C-alpha positions in Angstrom: -90.2 155.3 62.4 -87.3 157.5 63.5 -87.3 161.1 64.5 -84.4 163.6 64.4 -84.8 167.0 66.1 -82.2 169.4 64.6 -80.9 172.8 65.7 -82.8 176.0 64.9 -80.5 179.0 65.0 -79.7 182.6 64.1 -76.3 183.1 62.6 -73.9 186.0 63.1 -70.4 186.3 61.5 -67.5 186.5 63.9 -63.8 186.2 64.1 -62.1 182.8 65.0 -61.5 183.5 68.7 -63.5 185.7 71.1 -66.3 188.0 70.3 -70.0 187.8 70.9 -71.7 184.4 70.7 -72.7 183.5 67.2 -75.5 181.0 67.8 -79.0 181.4 69.2 -80.2 177.8 69.2 -83.7 176.8 70.1 -84.0 174.2 72.9 -83.3 171.0 70.9 -81.2 167.9 70.5 -78.6 166.7 67.9 -78.9 163.0 67.6 -80.6 160.6 70.0 -82.6 158.6 67.6 -85.4 156.6 69.3 -87.8 154.1 67.7 -91.2 155.7 68.5 -92.9 152.3 68.2 -90.7 150.1 70.3 -89.0 152.7 72.4 -85.6 151.2 71.8 -82.5 153.3 72.4 -80.2 154.7 69.8 -77.6 151.9 69.9 -80.3 149.1 70.2 -82.0 150.5 67.1 -78.8 150.9 65.1 -77.4 147.4 64.7 -78.1 147.1 61.0 -75.8 149.8 59.6 -74.8 150.2 56.0 -71.4 149.2 54.6 -69.6 150.5 51.5 -67.8 147.9 49.4 -64.6 149.8 49.6 -64.2 148.3 53.0 -65.1 151.5 54.9 -68.0 150.7 57.2 -70.4 153.6 57.9 -70.7 154.7 61.5 -73.5 153.4 63.7 -76.9 155.1 63.3 -79.9 154.9 61.0 -80.8 151.4 60.0 -81.8 150.9 56.3 -81.3 154.5 55.3 -83.0 155.9 52.1 -82.8 159.1 50.0 -86.2 160.2 51.2 -85.6 160.0 54.9 -83.5 161.8 57.6 -80.2 160.1 58.5 -78.3 160.2 61.8 -74.8 158.7 62.4 -72.6 158.5 65.5 -69.0 157.3 66.0 -68.9 153.5 66.4 -67.4 152.1 69.6 -63.6 151.6 69.1 -62.6 150.0 72.4 -60.5 153.0 73.2 -63.1 155.5 74.4 -64.6 156.7 71.1 -68.2 156.3 70.3 -69.7 157.1 73.7 -71.6 160.2 72.5 -75.0 159.6 70.8 -76.8 162.9 71.4 -76.3 166.5 72.7 -79.1 168.7 74.0 -79.1 172.5 74.0 -80.4 174.9 76.6 -80.9 178.2 74.8 -81.5 180.2 78.0 -78.1 179.5 79.4 -76.3 178.8 76.1 -75.3 175.3 77.3 -75.1 171.8 75.9 -75.7 168.7 77.9 -73.6 165.7 76.8 -74.4 162.3 78.3 -72.4 159.1 78.9 -68.9 160.6 79.5 -67.3 160.1 82.9 -65.7 162.9 84.8 -67.0 165.8 82.6 -68.5 167.8 85.4 -72.3 167.9 85.6 -72.5 166.9 81.8 -73.0 170.6 81.1 -70.8 172.3 78.5 -70.7 176.1 78.4 -69.4 178.4 75.6 -65.6 178.5 75.6 -64.0 181.4 77.3 -60.6 181.5 75.6 -62.0 180.2 72.3 -65.7 180.3 71.7 -65.8 180.1 67.8 -63.6 178.5 65.1 -63.6 179.6 61.5 -63.4 183.0 60.0 -64.7 183.2 56.4 -67.3 180.8 55.0 -68.3 179.0 58.2 -68.2 179.6 62.0 -68.5 176.7 64.5 -69.2 177.1 68.2 -66.9 175.7 70.9 -68.1 174.6 74.3 -66.1 173.5 77.4 -67.1 171.2 80.3 -66.3 172.0 83.9 -62.9 171.0 85.2 -64.1 170.8 88.7 -67.1 169.0 90.2 -68.1 168.9 93.9 -69.0 166.1 96.3 -72.8 166.3 96.8 -72.5 165.6 100.5 -69.6 167.7 101.8 -68.8 170.0 98.9 -65.2 168.8 98.4 -63.9 169.7 95.0 -63.2 166.8 92.6 -60.8 167.3 89.6 -62.4 166.1 86.4 -60.6 164.3 83.5 -60.9 167.3 81.3 -60.8 169.5 79.6 -63.7 168.0 77.6 -64.5 170.2 74.6 -67.3 170.1 72.1 -67.5 171.7 68.6 -71.0 172.2 67.2 -71.9 173.0 63.6 -75.4 173.6 62.0 -76.6 174.3 58.5 -77.6 177.7 57.2 -80.7 176.0 55.7 -83.9 174.9 57.4 -86.2 172.0 56.6 -89.7 172.3 58.3 -88.1 174.7 60.7 -85.2 172.5 61.6 -81.5 172.8 60.4 -81.0 170.6 57.3 -77.7 169.3 58.6 -75.7 169.4 61.9 -72.7 167.8 63.6 -71.1 167.6 67.0 -67.6 166.5 68.2 -66.7 165.8 71.8 -63.1 165.0 72.9 -61.0 165.3 76.0 -57.3 165.7 76.6 -57.5 164.4 80.2 -56.0 161.0 79.5 -52.7 159.6 78.3 -54.8 157.8 75.7 -57.2 159.4 73.2 -59.7 159.5 76.0 -63.5 159.3 75.8 -65.8 161.1 73.4 -67.5 160.8 70.1 -68.9 162.5 67.1 -72.4 162.9 65.6 -73.6 164.1 62.2 -77.0 164.1 60.6 -79.3 165.1 57.8 -82.9 166.3 58.3 -85.1 165.5 55.3 -84.4 164.0 51.9 -81.8 164.3 49.2 -82.2 164.4 45.4 -79.1 163.0 43.7 -78.2 163.7 40.0 -77.5 160.9 37.6 -75.0 162.8 35.6 -72.5 165.7 35.8 -70.2 166.8 38.7 -70.6 168.9 41.8 -68.1 170.9 43.9 -68.6 171.6 47.6 -66.3 173.8 49.7 -66.1 175.6 53.0 -64.2 175.4 56.3 -63.8 172.7 59.0 -63.2 172.8 62.7 -61.5 170.1 64.7 -60.1 168.8 67.9 -56.7 167.0 68.4 -56.1 164.6 71.3 -53.1 162.3 71.9 -52.0 158.8 72.7 -48.9 159.0 75.0 -49.7 162.3 76.6 -52.6 164.5 77.7 -53.7 167.8 76.2 -56.0 169.1 73.6 -55.5 171.3 70.5 -58.0 172.9 68.1 -57.8 173.0 64.3 -59.3 174.8 61.4 -58.8 174.7 57.6 -60.4 174.7 54.2 -62.0 171.6 52.7 -63.3 171.0 49.2 -65.1 167.8 48.0 -66.0 167.0 44.4 -68.4 164.3 43.2 -68.6 162.8 39.7 -72.2 161.5 39.3 -71.5 160.1 35.8 -68.2 158.2 36.1 -66.5 155.9 36.9 -68.9 153.6 35.1 -68.8 151.2 38.0 -69.4 153.8 40.6 -69.7 157.5 41.4 -66.3 159.1 42.1 -65.5 161.2 45.2 -62.4 163.4 45.5 -61.4 165.9 48.2 -58.7 168.0 49.7 -58.1 169.6 53.1 -55.8 172.7 53.0 -54.7 175.8 55.0 -54.8 173.8 58.2 -54.0 175.7 61.4 -53.5 174.2 64.9 -54.3 176.3 68.0 -53.6 175.7 71.7 -56.6 175.9 74.0 -56.1 179.7 74.4 -56.5 180.2 70.6 -52.8 180.8 69.9 -51.5 179.3 66.6 -48.8 176.7 67.2 -46.5 174.8 64.9 -46.7 171.0 64.6 -43.8 170.8 62.2 -40.1 170.7 62.8 -39.2 173.9 61.1 -41.7 176.2 63.0 -44.2 176.4 60.1 -47.7 177.0 61.2 -49.7 175.3 58.4 -50.1 171.6 58.8 -49.8 169.6 55.6 -52.7 169.1 53.1 -54.7 165.9 53.3 -56.0 164.2 50.2 -59.0 161.9 49.6 -58.3 158.5 48.0 -60.2 158.2 44.7 -61.6 154.7 44.3 -62.7 153.0 41.0 -64.9 149.8 41.0 -66.5 150.2 44.4 -69.1 152.8 45.6 -68.0 155.7 47.7 -71.5 157.2 47.4 -74.6 155.3 48.4 -78.1 155.7 47.0 -79.3 157.4 50.1 -76.6 160.1 49.7 -73.9 159.0 52.1 -70.2 159.2 51.3 -67.3 157.4 53.0 -63.7 156.6 52.2 -60.1 157.0 53.2 -57.7 160.0 53.1 -54.1 160.6 53.9 -50.9 162.6 53.1 -47.2 162.1 52.9 -44.2 163.9 54.3 -40.7 163.2 53.0 -42.1 160.3 51.1 -43.7 158.6 54.1 -47.4 158.4 55.1 -47.8 161.0 57.8 -51.6 161.2 58.5 -54.2 158.7 57.5 -57.8 158.0 58.3 -61.4 158.0 57.2 -64.0 160.5 56.0 -67.8 160.3 56.3 -70.6 162.5 55.0 -74.3 162.9 54.1 -75.6 164.9 51.2 -78.8 166.9 51.8 -81.3 168.9 49.7 -81.8 168.9 46.0 -78.5 168.4 44.1 -80.2 169.0 40.7 -81.3 172.6 41.1 -79.7 175.8 42.5 -78.5 176.4 45.2 -77.5 172.7 44.8 -77.8 171.2 48.3 -75.1 170.7 50.9 -72.8 168.2 52.6 -72.2 167.5 56.3 -69.4 165.3 57.4 -66.6 164.2 59.7 -63.1 163.1 59.1 -60.7 161.3 61.6 -57.0 161.1 61.0 -54.1 159.8 63.1 -50.4 160.4 62.9 -47.2 160.3 64.8 -46.8 163.6 66.6 -44.0 165.4 64.8 -42.9 167.0 68.1 -42.5 163.7 70.0 -41.9 160.3 68.4 -43.4 158.5 71.4 -46.8 160.3 70.9 -49.5 159.8 68.3 -52.2 162.4 67.5 -55.8 161.9 66.5 -57.6 164.8 64.8 -61.4 164.8 64.4 -62.8 167.5 62.1 -66.4 168.4 61.3 -67.7 170.4 58.3 -70.8 171.7 56.5 -70.1 172.5 52.8 -72.1 174.3 50.1 -71.9 174.5 46.3 
């Protein structure tokens, strides 16, 4: 038996950068599945993960998921530092998250960002947390530079299931390495999902993300709009999933919009989901997965994978919700010797 403890919160609308803190989480944890019978750890309990026939493997997490149970997923180890985060724990008194298993991120404690504490302005606000850049030798007090800045973006559902947030996600990345560095992502559903057998559904909202680089250090933050459509009736061989990511803005760590294009334009190009016929992109337990990409001047610019979990009752109003993550990589348009990796998280409603 698996147990997921989700975030409990009060929500206040804010602007994208600065302002009062929007979240009042109860002391809790996102992720960290443990088998209550055997006591095995998250990774030991997660070897039997699902795979979609489109060739896109689901991330590590819940073994043998069903539509009636909670589901937890975390980024699979990629050999380059990704997949090291399997849980984050919140301290409501100090408004701090503790993130385990990342080297040189201070005392593992992430505090609300000072320059940017929130991303998103309209439909959704996501909280931003920073790790300490300096630690201290425990014997003589000498300062030790950390491989930061490590940053975390946290998102939780507006809806509760048995007093817990129905869905949640967390992303942790660092710009302290010339490679993509160490980090990971987590996303989860608390409770069951009821899927339709016919008709279509439209989900939309905003996402927030972190960009890191191969070939140089540094971190950038991103926001944008995302919409996802699901056809529960067709194709005959499988349910169809389509999506689009638009109005993408990139910010430096101080919250100033920056251009990633060659002509000074602020908006990054749209990203489009790949629609697949003949292979399932939606599983019976309510998980979606597939590929997405865009083109610039006739050439593929960004490409990667999306993952998500549907939650709630899709057959009656308000129609449930969708939590997910996407990861895309591209050549940095500002430096041909550098590649960029963007990880975005979202919670969408109908």
